[in-house]
C-alpha positions as CSV (number, residue, x, y, z in Angstrom):
1,M,0.0,0.0,0.0
2,N,1.2,3.6,-0.7
3,T,0.2,6.5,1.6
4,V,-0.6,9.7,-0.2
5,T,-1.0,12.9,1.8
6,I,-2.9,15.7,0.0
7,S,-2.0,19.2,1.0
8,R,-4.2,22.1,-0.2
9,R,-1.6,22.9,-2.8
10,D,-1.5,19.3,-4.0
11,F,-5.3,19.2,-4.1
12,I,-5.3,22.2,-6.4
13,K,-2.7,20.6,-8.7
14,I,-4.8,17.4,-8.9
15,A,-8.0,19.2,-9.6
16,T,-6.3,21.3,-12.3
17,V,-4.1,18.8,-14.0
18,A,-6.2,15.7,-13.7
19,G,-9.5,17.4,-14.2
20,G,-10.8,16.4,-10.8
21,G,-12.8,19.6,-9.9
22,L,-13.9,19.6,-6.3
23,M,-12.7,16.1,-5.5
24,L,-11.7,15.9,-1.9
25,G,-11.9,18.0,1.3
26,F,-15.6,18.9,0.6
27,R,-18.6,16.9,1.6
28,I,-21.0,16.7,-1.4
29,P,-24.6,16.6,-0.3
30,S,-26.5,13.5,-1.3
31,E,-29.1,14.0,-4.0
32,S,-31.1,10.9,-3.2
33,N,-31.2,9.8,0.4
34,S,-29.9,11.3,3.6
35,A,-28.5,7.9,4.6
36,D,-26.4,7.8,1.4
37,F,-22.6,8.1,1.8
38,S,-21.2,10.7,-0.7
39,P,-17.6,11.6,0.3
40,N,-16.9,13.3,-3.0
41,V,-18.4,14.1,-6.3
42,W,-17.5,10.8,-7.9
43,L,-19.4,8.2,-5.8
44,R,-22.4,7.6,-3.6
45,I,-23.1,4.5,-1.5
46,A,-26.7,3.7,-0.6
47,P,-28.0,1.6,2.3
48,D,-28.9,-1.1,-0.1
49,D,-25.2,-1.5,-1.0
50,T,-25.6,0.1,-4.4
51,V,-22.4,2.0,-5.4
52,T,-23.2,4.8,-7.9
53,I,-20.2,6.2,-9.7
54,T,-20.5,9.4,-11.6
55,V,-18.8,9.6,-14.9
56,A,-17.9,13.1,-16.1
57,R,-16.6,12.1,-19.5
58,S,-18.8,11.2,-22.6
59,E,-19.5,7.7,-23.6
60,M,-19.3,7.2,-27.4
61,G,-18.5,3.5,-27.6
62,Q,-14.9,3.8,-26.2
63,G,-15.9,2.4,-22.8
64,V,-15.5,5.2,-20.3
65,W,-18.8,4.2,-18.6
66,T,-16.9,1.0,-17.6
67,S,-13.2,1.9,-17.3
68,L,-13.6,5.0,-15.1
69,P,-15.9,3.2,-12.6
70,M,-13.4,0.4,-12.6
71,I,-10.7,2.8,-11.3
72,V,-13.0,4.0,-8.5
73,A,-14.3,0.5,-7.6
74,E,-10.7,-0.9,-7.5
75,E,-9.6,1.5,-4.8
76,L,-13.0,1.4,-3.0
77,D,-12.8,-2.5,-2.9
78,A,-16.4,-2.5,-4.1
79,D,-18.3,-5.5,-5.3
80,W,-18.5,-4.8,-9.1
81,N,-22.0,-6.4,-9.2
82,H,-23.3,-3.5,-7.0
83,V,-21.8,-0.8,-9.2
84,R,-24.0,1.6,-11.1
85,I,-23.1,4.5,-13.3
86,E,-24.5,8.0,-13.5
87,Q,-23.6,10.4,-16.3
88,A,-22.7,13.9,-15.0
89,D,-24.4,17.0,-16.4
90,A,-22.2,19.8,-17.5
91,H,-20.8,21.8,-14.5
92,P,-18.4,24.8,-14.7
93,V,-16.0,23.6,-12.0
94,K,-17.2,20.5,-10.1
95,F,-15.6,17.9,-12.3
96,G,-12.9,20.0,-13.9
97,S,-12.7,19.7,-17.7
98,Q,-15.4,17.4,-19.0
99,S,-14.0,17.3,-22.5
100,T,-13.6,13.8,-23.9
101,G,-10.8,14.0,-26.5
102,G,-7.1,13.4,-26.9
103,S,-7.4,9.9,-25.4
104,F,-7.4,11.7,-22.0
105,S,-10.3,10.2,-20.1
106,V,-8.4,7.4,-18.3
107,R,-5.0,9.0,-18.1
108,G,-6.5,12.4,-17.1
109,S,-8.7,10.9,-14.3
110,W,-6.5,8.0,-13.1
111,Q,-5.1,9.6,-9.9
112,T,-8.2,11.6,-9.2
113,L,-10.5,8.6,-9.3
114,R,-8.2,6.4,-7.4
115,M,-8.1,8.9,-4.6
116,A,-11.8,9.2,-4.6
117,G,-12.3,5.5,-4.2
118,A,-9.5,5.2,-1.6
119,T,-11.0,8.1,0.5
120,A,-14.4,6.4,0.6
121,R,-12.8,3.1,1.5
122,D,-10.8,4.7,4.3
123,M,-13.9,6.3,5.8
124,L,-15.9,3.1,5.7
125,V,-13.2,1.2,7.5
126,T,-13.0,4.0,10.0
127,A,-16.7,3.8,10.6
128,A,-16.6,0.1,11.1
129,A,-13.7,0.3,13.6
130,K,-15.6,2.9,15.6
131,K,-18.7,0.9,15.6
132,W,-16.8,-2.2,16.8
133,N,-14.5,-0.2,19.1
134,V,-11.4,-1.8,17.6
135,A,-8.3,-0.5,16.1
136,K,-8.7,0.6,12.5
137,V,-5.6,-1.4,11.5
138,N,-7.4,-4.6,12.4
139,C,-10.2,-3.9,9.8
140,T,-10.0,-4.7,6.1
141,A,-12.2,-3.9,3.2
142,A,-13.1,-6.2,0.3
143,Q,-16.0,-6.8,-2.0
144,S,-18.2,-4.1,-0.4
145,F,-17.7,-5.4,3.1
146,V,-15.5,-4.3,6.0
147,R,-14.3,-7.2,8.1
148,G,-13.0,-7.0,11.7
149,P,-11.7,-9.2,14.5
150,G,-13.8,-12.3,15.5
151,G,-15.3,-12.7,12.0
152,R,-17.4,-9.6,12.3
153,K,-18.4,-7.9,9.0
154,L,-20.6,-5.1,7.8
155,S,-21.6,-4.2,4.3
156,Y,-20.8,-0.8,2.8
157,G,-24.6,-0.1,2.8
158,E,-24.8,-0.8,6.5
159,L,-21.9,1.6,7.2
160,A,-23.0,4.3,4.8
161,S,-24.8,6.5,7.4
162,D,-22.0,6.3,10.0
163,A,-19.3,7.0,7.4
164,A,-21.3,10.0,6.2
165,E,-20.7,11.6,9.6
166,L,-17.0,11.4,9.5
167,P,-14.6,14.1,8.3
168,V,-12.8,13.5,5.0
169,P,-9.3,12.3,5.8
170,H,-6.2,14.3,4.8
171,S,-4.3,11.3,3.7
172,V,-5.3,8.0,2.0
173,R,-3.7,4.7,1.2
174,L,-3.6,3.8,-2.4
175,K,-3.1,0.2,-3.5
176,E,0.1,-1.0,-5.1
177,E,-0.8,-2.0,-8.6
178,K,0.2,-5.6,-8.0
179,A,-2.7,-5.8,-5.5
180,F,-5.3,-4.9,-8.1
181,T,-8.1,-7.4,-8.5
182,L,-10.4,-5.6,-10.9
183,I,-8.1,-3.3,-13.0
184,G,-6.4,-5.4,-15.6
185,T,-9.3,-7.9,-15.9
186,R,-11.8,-8.2,-18.8
187,V,-14.9,-6.5,-17.7
188,R,-18.0,-6.3,-19.8
189,K,-19.2,-2.8,-20.6
190,L,-21.8,-1.5,-18.2
191,D,-23.7,0.2,-21.1
192,T,-24.0,-2.9,-23.3
193,P,-27.2,-4.4,-21.8
194,S,-29.2,-1.2,-22.3
195,K,-27.9,-1.0,-25.9
196,V,-28.8,-4.6,-26.6
197,R,-32.3,-4.0,-25.1
198,G,-32.8,-0.8,-27.0
199,T,-33.3,1.3,-23.8
200,A,-30.1,3.3,-24.1
201,I,-30.8,7.0,-24.7
202,F,-28.7,8.5,-27.5
203,G,-29.2,12.1,-28.6
204,L,-31.7,11.1,-31.3
205,D,-33.8,9.2,-28.8
206,V,-34.7,12.2,-26.6
207,R,-38.4,12.9,-26.5
208,L,-40.2,15.7,-24.5
209,P,-43.8,16.7,-24.2
210,G,-44.9,18.9,-27.1
211,M,-41.4,18.7,-28.7
212,M,-40.9,20.0,-32.2
213,F,-38.3,19.0,-34.8
214,A,-36.1,21.2,-36.9
215,S,-33.7,21.1,-39.8
216,I,-31.4,24.0,-40.7
217,Q,-30.5,24.9,-44.3
218,K,-26.9,26.3,-44.3
219,C,-25.1,28.0,-47.1
220,P,-23.3,25.4,-49.2
221,V,-20.3,27.7,-49.3
222,F,-18.3,28.0,-46.1
223,G,-18.9,31.4,-44.6
224,G,-21.8,32.3,-46.8
225,T,-25.0,33.9,-45.6
226,V,-28.7,34.2,-46.5
227,A,-29.4,37.0,-49.0
228,S,-33.1,36.3,-49.4
229,F,-35.6,33.4,-49.2
230,D,-39.1,32.3,-50.0
231,A,-40.6,29.9,-47.5
232,S,-44.1,29.8,-49.0
233,A,-43.8,26.3,-50.5
234,A,-42.0,25.0,-47.4
235,K,-44.9,26.2,-45.1
236,K,-47.4,24.2,-47.3
237,V,-45.6,20.9,-46.4
238,P,-47.9,19.0,-44.0
239,G,-46.4,19.2,-40.5
240,V,-44.3,22.3,-41.0
241,V,-45.2,24.9,-38.4
242,D,-42.6,27.7,-38.9
243,V,-39.7,28.9,-41.0
244,F,-37.3,31.6,-39.8
245,Q,-33.7,32.8,-40.2
246,V,-31.1,31.9,-37.6
247,E,-27.4,32.9,-37.5
248,D,-26.2,29.9,-39.6
249,G,-29.1,29.7,-42.1
250,L,-32.8,29.0,-42.2
251,A,-34.6,26.8,-39.7
252,V,-37.6,24.7,-40.7
253,V,-39.6,23.6,-37.6
254,A,-42.1,20.8,-37.9
255,T,-44.1,18.2,-35.9
256,N,-41.7,15.5,-37.1
257,T,-38.2,15.2,-38.6
258,W,-39.3,14.1,-42.0
259,A,-41.6,17.0,-42.4
260,A,-38.8,19.4,-41.4
261,F,-36.5,17.8,-44.0
262,Q,-39.3,18.0,-46.7
263,G,-40.0,21.6,-45.8
264,R,-36.4,22.4,-46.1
265,E,-36.2,20.8,-49.6
266,A,-39.0,23.2,-50.7
267,L,-37.2,26.4,-49.6
268,Q,-36.1,28.9,-52.2
269,V,-32.9,30.6,-51.0
270,T,-30.5,33.1,-52.5
271,W,-27.1,33.1,-50.9
272,N,-24.4,35.7,-50.4
273,E,-21.6,33.1,-51.0
274,G,-18.8,35.3,-49.7
275,K,-15.1,35.3,-50.5
276,W,-14.7,31.5,-50.7
277,A,-17.2,31.0,-53.5
278,N,-14.5,30.1,-56.1
279,Q,-12.3,28.0,-53.8
280,S,-11.3,24.5,-55.0
281,S,-9.1,21.7,-54.0
282,A,-6.9,22.4,-57.0
283,A,-6.5,26.0,-56.0
284,I,-5.7,25.0,-52.4
285,R,-3.0,22.6,-53.6
286,K,-1.5,25.3,-55.8
287,T,-1.4,27.7,-52.9
288,F,0.3,25.1,-50.7
289,E,2.8,24.3,-53.5
290,S,3.8,27.9,-53.9
291,A,4.3,28.4,-50.2
292,L,6.5,25.3,-50.0
293,A,9.0,26.9,-52.3
294,N,10.0,29.1,-49.4
295,R,11.1,28.4,-45.8
296,G,8.3,28.2,-43.3
297,T,7.9,28.9,-39.6
298,V,10.2,26.6,-37.6
299,D,8.2,24.3,-35.4
300,N,11.0,22.1,-34.1
301,Y,14.6,21.6,-34.8
302,A,17.9,20.2,-33.6
303,G,21.4,20.9,-35.0
304,N,21.6,22.5,-38.4
305,A,19.7,20.5,-41.0
306,E,20.4,22.8,-43.9
307,T,24.1,22.6,-43.5
308,A,24.0,18.8,-42.9
309,L,21.9,18.3,-46.0
310,A,24.2,20.4,-48.2
311,S,27.2,18.2,-47.1
312,S,25.5,14.9,-47.4
313,S,26.8,12.6,-50.2
314,V,23.4,10.8,-50.4
315,T,20.1,12.7,-50.3
316,V,16.5,11.5,-50.5
317,E,13.5,13.7,-51.4
318,A,9.8,13.0,-51.5
319,V,6.5,14.9,-51.6
320,Y,3.6,13.5,-49.5
321,E,0.0,14.7,-49.8
322,A,-3.0,14.1,-47.5
323,P,-6.5,15.2,-48.2
324,F,-9.3,16.8,-46.2
325,V,-11.1,14.0,-44.3
326,A,-14.6,14.0,-42.7
327,H,-15.6,12.3,-39.4
328,Q,-18.7,10.5,-40.6
329,T,-20.1,9.4,-37.2
330,M,-23.0,6.9,-37.5
331,E,-25.4,9.1,-35.5
332,P,-25.8,12.4,-37.3
333,M,-25.3,15.7,-35.4
334,N,-28.4,16.5,-33.3
335,C,-29.3,18.2,-30.1
336,T,-32.5,19.0,-28.2
337,A,-33.0,22.3,-26.3
338,W,-35.8,23.7,-24.2
339,V,-35.6,27.4,-23.6
340,R,-37.9,28.8,-20.9
341,R,-38.1,32.4,-19.6
342,D,-35.4,32.1,-17.0
343,S,-33.7,28.8,-17.8
344,C,-32.5,26.4,-20.6
345,E,-32.3,22.7,-20.6
346,I,-30.2,20.9,-23.3
347,W,-29.8,17.2,-24.2
348,A,-26.7,16.8,-26.3
349,P,-24.6,13.9,-27.6
350,T,-21.4,15.9,-27.1
351,Q,-17.8,15.3,-26.3
352,S,-17.5,18.7,-24.7
353,P,-20.6,19.8,-22.7
354,Q,-19.1,22.9,-21.1
355,P,-18.6,25.0,-24.3
356,I,-22.3,24.3,-25.1
357,Q,-23.3,25.4,-21.6
358,N,-21.1,28.6,-21.9
359,Q,-22.3,29.6,-25.3
360,A,-25.9,28.9,-24.6
361,A,-25.7,31.1,-21.5
362,Q,-24.2,33.9,-23.6
363,I,-26.8,33.6,-26.4
364,L,-29.7,33.6,-23.9
365,G,-28.3,36.1,-21.5
366,L,-28.7,33.6,-18.6
367,P,-26.5,32.9,-15.6
368,L,-24.4,29.8,-16.2
369,D,-26.2,27.9,-13.4
370,R,-29.5,28.3,-15.2
371,V,-28.3,26.3,-18.2
372,T,-28.4,22.6,-17.8
373,V,-26.6,20.3,-20.3
374,H,-27.5,16.6,-20.1
375,V,-24.9,14.5,-21.9
376,T,-26.5,11.6,-23.8
377,L,-24.9,8.5,-25.3
378,M,-23.6,9.2,-28.8
379,G,-23.2,7.1,-32.0
380,G,-19.5,8.0,-32.5
381,G,-17.5,11.1,-31.9
382,F,-14.0,10.9,-33.3
383,G,-13.4,14.5,-32.4
384,R,-16.4,15.9,-34.3
385,R,-18.5,16.4,-31.3
386,L,-15.9,18.5,-29.5
387,N,-17.3,21.4,-31.5
388,P,-20.5,22.8,-30.0
389,D,-22.0,24.0,-33.3
390,F,-24.8,21.5,-33.5
391,G,-25.8,22.2,-29.9
392,I,-25.8,26.0,-30.5
393,D,-28.1,25.3,-33.5
394,A,-30.7,23.8,-31.1
395,V,-30.4,26.7,-28.6
396,R,-31.0,29.3,-31.3
397,V,-34.0,27.5,-32.7
398,A,-35.4,26.8,-29.3
399,K,-35.0,30.5,-28.3
400,A,-37.1,31.5,-31.3
401,M,-39.8,28.9,-30.4
402,K,-40.3,30.6,-27.0
403,G,-40.9,27.7,-24.6
404,T,-41.3,24.8,-27.0
405,P,-38.6,22.1,-26.8
406,V,-37.0,21.5,-30.2
407,Q,-34.8,18.8,-31.5
408,V,-32.5,19.9,-34.3
409,V,-31.3,17.0,-36.6
410,W,-28.7,17.2,-39.3
411,T,-28.9,15.1,-42.4
412,R,-26.1,12.9,-43.5
413,E,-25.4,15.4,-46.2
414,D,-25.2,18.2,-43.6
415,D,-22.7,16.1,-41.7
416,T,-20.5,15.5,-44.7
417,Q,-20.7,19.1,-46.1
418,H,-20.5,21.1,-42.9
419,D,-17.9,19.1,-40.8
420,W,-14.7,20.3,-39.2
421,Y,-12.3,18.3,-41.3
422,R,-8.9,16.8,-40.8
423,P,-6.6,19.2,-42.6
424,M,-5.4,18.7,-46.1
425,T,-1.6,19.0,-46.2
426,L,1.2,19.1,-48.7
427,N,4.6,18.0,-47.5
428,I,8.2,18.2,-48.8
429,L,10.7,15.9,-47.1
430,K,14.5,15.8,-47.6
431,A,17.0,13.7,-45.8
432,G,20.8,13.2,-46.0
433,L,22.4,9.9,-45.2
434,G,25.9,9.3,-43.8
435,K,28.3,6.6,-45.2
436,D,26.8,4.1,-42.8
437,G,23.3,4.8,-44.2
438,R,22.1,6.5,-41.0
439,P,20.3,9.8,-41.5
440,V,22.4,12.8,-40.6
441,A,19.8,15.4,-41.7
442,W,16.0,15.6,-42.0
443,M,13.9,18.4,-43.3
444,H,10.1,18.3,-43.3
445,R,8.2,21.4,-44.7
446,I,4.4,21.3,-44.3
447,A,1.7,23.5,-45.9
448,G,-1.8,23.3,-44.4
449,P,-4.8,25.3,-43.2
450,S,-5.8,27.3,-40.2
451,S,-4.4,25.5,-37.1
452,R,-0.7,24.9,-36.6
453,G,-1.3,22.2,-34.0
454,L,-3.7,20.2,-36.2
455,V,-1.3,20.5,-39.1
456,T,2.1,19.8,-37.5
457,G,1.2,17.5,-34.5
458,G,3.3,14.3,-34.6
459,S,5.6,15.6,-37.4
460,T,8.8,15.4,-35.3
461,P,10.6,12.1,-36.0
462,P,11.2,10.0,-32.9
463,Y,14.5,8.8,-34.3
464,D,18.1,9.7,-33.4
465,I,18.8,12.2,-36.1
466,P,21.4,14.8,-35.1
467,N,20.1,17.5,-37.5
468,F,16.4,18.0,-38.2
469,V,14.0,20.8,-38.8
470,V,10.2,20.8,-39.1
471,E,8.8,24.0,-40.8
472,S,5.2,24.9,-41.6
473,H,3.2,27.3,-43.7
474,I,-0.3,27.8,-42.2
475,L,-2.6,29.2,-44.8
476,E,-6.3,30.2,-44.7
477,T,-8.4,28.1,-47.1
478,G,-11.9,28.8,-45.9
479,V,-12.4,25.1,-45.1
480,P,-13.1,24.6,-41.4
481,I,-10.8,22.1,-39.7
482,G,-10.9,20.4,-36.4
483,A,-9.7,17.4,-34.3
484,W,-10.1,14.1,-36.2
485,R,-9.3,10.9,-34.5
486,S,-5.5,11.0,-33.4
487,V,-5.3,14.6,-34.8
488,G,-1.9,15.5,-36.2
489,P,-0.3,12.1,-35.9
490,S,-3.1,10.6,-38.1
491,Q,-1.5,12.1,-41.2
492,N,2.0,12.9,-40.0
493,A,2.8,9.4,-38.7
494,W,2.0,8.1,-42.2
495,I,4.4,10.6,-43.7
496,V,7.2,10.2,-41.2
497,E,7.0,6.4,-41.0
498,S,6.8,6.0,-44.8
499,F,9.8,8.3,-45.4
500,I,11.9,6.5,-42.8
501,D,11.2,3.3,-44.8
502,E,12.4,5.1,-47.9
503,L,15.6,5.9,-46.1
504,A,16.1,2.4,-44.9
505,L,15.7,1.0,-48.4
506,K,18.0,3.6,-49.8
507,A,20.6,2.6,-47.2
508,G,20.1,-1.1,-48.1
509,K,18.9,-1.9,-44.5
510,D,16.0,-3.9,-43.2
511,P,13.2,-1.5,-42.2
512,L,12.9,-3.0,-38.7
513,E,16.6,-3.0,-38.0
514,Y,17.0,0.5,-39.4
515,R,14.4,1.7,-36.9
516,R,15.8,-0.2,-34.0
517,S,19.2,1.4,-34.6
518,L,17.7,4.8,-34.4
519,L,15.6,4.4,-31.3
520,S,18.3,4.2,-28.6
521,K,16.8,7.4,-27.0
522,S,13.3,6.0,-27.1
523,P,13.5,2.6,-25.3
524,R,9.7,2.3,-24.8
525,L,8.9,2.8,-28.4
526,K,11.8,0.5,-29.4
527,R,10.5,-2.3,-27.1
528,T,7.0,-1.9,-28.6
529,L,8.4,-2.1,-32.1
530,E,10.3,-5.3,-31.2
531,V,7.2,-6.9,-29.7
532,A,5.2,-6.2,-32.8
533,A,7.9,-7.6,-35.1
534,E,8.3,-10.7,-32.9
535,K,4.6,-11.4,-32.9
536,A,4.4,-10.9,-36.6
537,A,7.4,-13.2,-37.3
538,W,9.2,-10.4,-39.0
539,G,12.0,-11.7,-41.2
540,T,10.5,-15.1,-41.9
541,P,10.1,-15.8,-45.7
542,L,6.9,-14.8,-47.4
543,P,5.6,-16.3,-50.7
544,K,5.9,-14.3,-53.9
545,G,3.2,-11.6,-54.1
546,K,3.2,-11.0,-50.4
547,G,4.7,-8.2,-48.4
548,R,5.2,-7.0,-44.8
549,G,5.4,-3.4,-43.6
550,I,6.1,-1.9,-40.2
551,A,5.5,1.4,-38.4
552,C,5.8,2.6,-34.8
553,V,4.4,5.8,-33.2
554,D,4.6,7.4,-29.8
555,S,1.3,9.4,-29.2
556,F,-1.1,10.3,-26.5
557,G,1.0,8.9,-23.8
558,S,1.2,5.4,-25.4
559,T,3.4,3.7,-27.9
560,C,2.0,1.5,-30.7
561,A,3.7,-0.5,-33.4
562,Q,2.0,-2.4,-36.2
563,V,3.0,-4.9,-38.9
564,A,0.8,-5.2,-41.9
565,E,0.8,-8.2,-44.2
566,V,-0.6,-8.0,-47.7
567,S,-1.0,-10.2,-50.7
568,V,-1.4,-9.3,-54.4
569,A,-3.5,-11.2,-56.9
570,N,-4.5,-10.1,-60.4
571,G,-3.3,-6.6,-59.6
572,K,-5.4,-6.2,-56.5
573,V,-4.0,-5.9,-53.0
574,K,-5.6,-7.7,-50.1
575,I,-4.8,-6.8,-46.5
576,D,-4.4,-10.2,-44.8
577,R,-3.6,-9.2,-41.2
578,I,-2.3,-6.5,-39.0
579,V,-0.3,-7.3,-35.9
580,V,-0.3,-4.7,-33.1
581,A,1.8,-4.2,-30.0
582,V,0.7,-1.4,-27.6
583,D,2.2,-0.1,-24.4
584,C,-0.5,2.1,-22.7
585,G,0.9,1.8,-19.2
586,T,-1.5,0.1,-16.8
587,A,-4.1,-1.6,-18.8
588,V,-7.4,-0.9,-17.1
589,N,-9.7,-3.1,-19.2
590,P,-7.9,-5.3,-21.9
591,D,-11.2,-6.0,-23.6
592,T,-11.8,-2.3,-24.2
593,I,-8.2,-1.8,-25.3
594,E,-8.5,-4.4,-27.9
595,A,-11.8,-3.0,-29.2
596,Q,-10.4,0.5,-29.4
597,I,-7.3,-0.7,-31.4
598,E,-9.5,-2.7,-33.8
599,G,-11.8,0.3,-34.3
600,A,-8.9,2.6,-34.8
601,I,-7.5,0.3,-37.5
602,A,-10.8,0.2,-39.3
603,Y,-11.2,3.9,-39.2
604,G,-7.6,4.5,-40.2
605,L,-7.9,2.1,-43.1
606,S,-11.0,3.9,-44.4
607,A,-9.1,7.1,-44.4
608,A,-6.0,5.6,-46.1
609,L,-7.9,3.7,-48.8
610,K,-11.1,5.7,-49.5
611,D,-11.7,8.9,-47.7
612,E,-11.3,12.3,-49.4
613,I,-13.2,15.6,-49.2
614,T,-12.8,17.7,-52.3
615,I,-13.9,21.3,-52.8
616,D,-15.2,22.9,-56.0
617,K,-16.8,26.4,-56.2
618,G,-16.5,26.7,-52.4
619,R,-18.6,23.6,-51.9
620,V,-17.9,20.1,-50.6
621,Q,-18.5,17.7,-53.5
622,Q,-19.2,14.6,-51.4
623,E,-22.7,14.1,-49.8
624,S,-23.1,10.7,-48.2
625,Y,-21.8,7.1,-47.9
626,D,-22.4,6.5,-51.7
627,D,-19.6,9.0,-52.6
628,Y,-17.7,9.0,-49.3
629,R,-17.0,5.4,-48.7
630,M,-16.2,3.4,-45.6
631,L,-14.2,0.2,-45.2
632,Q,-16.4,-2.8,-46.0
633,F,-16.7,-6.0,-43.9
634,D,-14.9,-8.1,-46.5
635,E,-12.0,-5.6,-46.6
636,M,-11.2,-5.7,-42.9
637,P,-8.1,-7.7,-42.1
638,R,-7.5,-10.0,-39.2
639,V,-6.2,-7.9,-36.3
640,E,-4.0,-9.3,-33.5
641,V,-3.5,-7.1,-30.5
642,H,-0.8,-7.6,-28.0
643,I,-0.9,-5.5,-24.8
644,I,2.6,-5.1,-23.4
645,P,2.7,-5.4,-19.5
646,S,4.1,-2.0,-18.5
647,T,5.1,0.1,-15.5
648,E,4.9,3.3,-17.6
649,P,2.4,6.0,-16.6
650,V,-1.2,5.4,-17.8
651,G,-1.5,6.4,-21.5
652,G,-4.4,7.0,-23.9
653,I,-5.9,4.2,-26.0
654,G,-8.7,5.5,-28.3
655,E,-6.3,7.3,-30.7
656,P,-2.8,5.6,-30.5
657,G,-4.0,2.6,-32.6
658,L,-4.7,4.7,-35.7
659,P,-1.4,6.5,-36.7
660,P,0.7,3.4,-37.5
661,V,-1.9,1.6,-39.7
662,A,-1.5,3.7,-42.9
663,P,2.3,3.7,-43.0
664,A,2.5,0.0,-42.1
665,L,0.1,-0.8,-44.9
666,C,1.8,1.5,-47.4
667,N,5.2,0.0,-46.5
668,A,3.8,-3.5,-46.9
669,I,2.4,-2.7,-50.4
670,F,5.7,-1.4,-51.5
671,M,7.4,-4.6,-50.4
672,A,4.8,-6.6,-52.3
673,T,4.6,-4.5,-55.4
674,G,7.4,-1.9,-55.5
675,R,4.7,0.8,-55.6
676,R,5.5,3.7,-53.2
677,I,2.4,5.5,-52.0
678,R,2.8,9.2,-51.3
679,K,-0.7,10.4,-51.8
680,L,-3.9,9.5,-49.9
681,P,-6.3,7.9,-50.4
682,F,-4.9,5.3,-52.7
683,G,-7.3,2.3,-52.9
684,L,-6.3,-1.3,-53.3
685,G,-6.7,-1.8,-57.1
């Protein structure tokens, strides 16, 4: 056992860094029963032994409704069969940041939730010791019981009211990880039964008395506005009750969603298309290409890459190009809002409820505590639902409806054409090799839109290269960009890991051994690479027409390496299997980790093989799944996931599985066909 003493200064650090909010030192009043034991905002124990654990992150299929309660229950020594979950509404400070992104849910809550559980356990043990008039050291907790001398035992429910009277302790004892009995085991997701039964409430499932439904017609050109409109035909559609202008376009309100969609189809609108009316993918590429002729802003460097390149006897150059990519969540954007005279209530499938709460309060002129945001389940997020735009749509429409609740629903076409896209980038890379084939210089110059972090993230090579520089040109394109699963590393790992393969082959080295020789300063990533190679039987002979490729990435606090195997027949490539090794520190729930890796690979393969958003006349040309395709069942390879036992700090898992898949696949295709892929998407034909 480890003893952790929490000073006021440490408490503030934990609350700020780990997103704990008002975690310890404050008694949280029970909301259900005066006999309940609620030592902090994260858990409540009822007299019937039910342990209710509050989850302040959003559940979108990644398993936080299970993994976060597991952390609390482990330190609490609770009987998992008695654990229930409760989704937290948005709160400005109580839970810290409630944003669910950057694979931060577990690693950002790890210490906070452990302390929450350990504090409750300590208080329950203290209550039992006082009740029995014995030394606390002679009492132990396990499976929602406290046991004492002489075979005595009391359940947590029986101790709840006594524990509730005790002061919150200033120091708590955390378990040593080798003593974990729940963490590290395969636990079924707590939300699965409700999803199987159809009782789970997603955003689209919300229904309120007298609720109306709305659809918003937005300008097809980014940044465009309404010039004029004729709603006479729309108002004749059965079920349509009103049409009016909102900030982002025209709202059609009806008694059902279908009527709202049909009414919107009948609108006659003239648009002020704005300055991006003539924008196109070709024009964006030309702008990027012109910019890359000049040096950019230096984002990271070591040594003097320019001088080292000039003196290199062998140089390698390549141009890599990644397109705009959409999120394509299965559940379209939607939100329900009910605006009353002095309050607002919102039901949102959001990854970030606090921005919706903040913006709604500003729009409505209400105090923040008069805006309630209920977080529903959501059918996929992938970073798209970090942006509050769809929630604000509902607030604006509901404000105009003056007391009538309204559910705003986007169409699939809306989702595709009004997304916040992964950025398109154009990349020039140059490297110089020494006589031993090792890189002595590396230059990566990137051109991309709007946000430097989204464009350059993950572009610094993890290898021992004495002279390198990463430069960027950030240019306005008019196309909105945002966080897309694994953000910068999703495209930059493909570029870096493909180019390092090019260097290995130029040097006449095996791609695995070349990487190993350059990772002496990154032992964790090196070990992950070696495990993936071992499990994939790297180096064993393959039949003609087959190829293996490898890639490794350090991202979101975890390391992940993948080996792809492909075969070629009649000019068509088939992905046979992908072998994965991942080091995410303490593995909370191996079942969830495997599922997240498999999902990331499917998502990453879709982007590598099929996904591309193109712009013409300021408009997104793609509309739905018929022209923006996803990976098909028969295209999904066999995936083998190997979780490396680790003493490293807890890392992320939702995103680290994606970055290595595209480069591993591209490198495998080169080994099988001699075809080097430098532009996405590329297909398998």
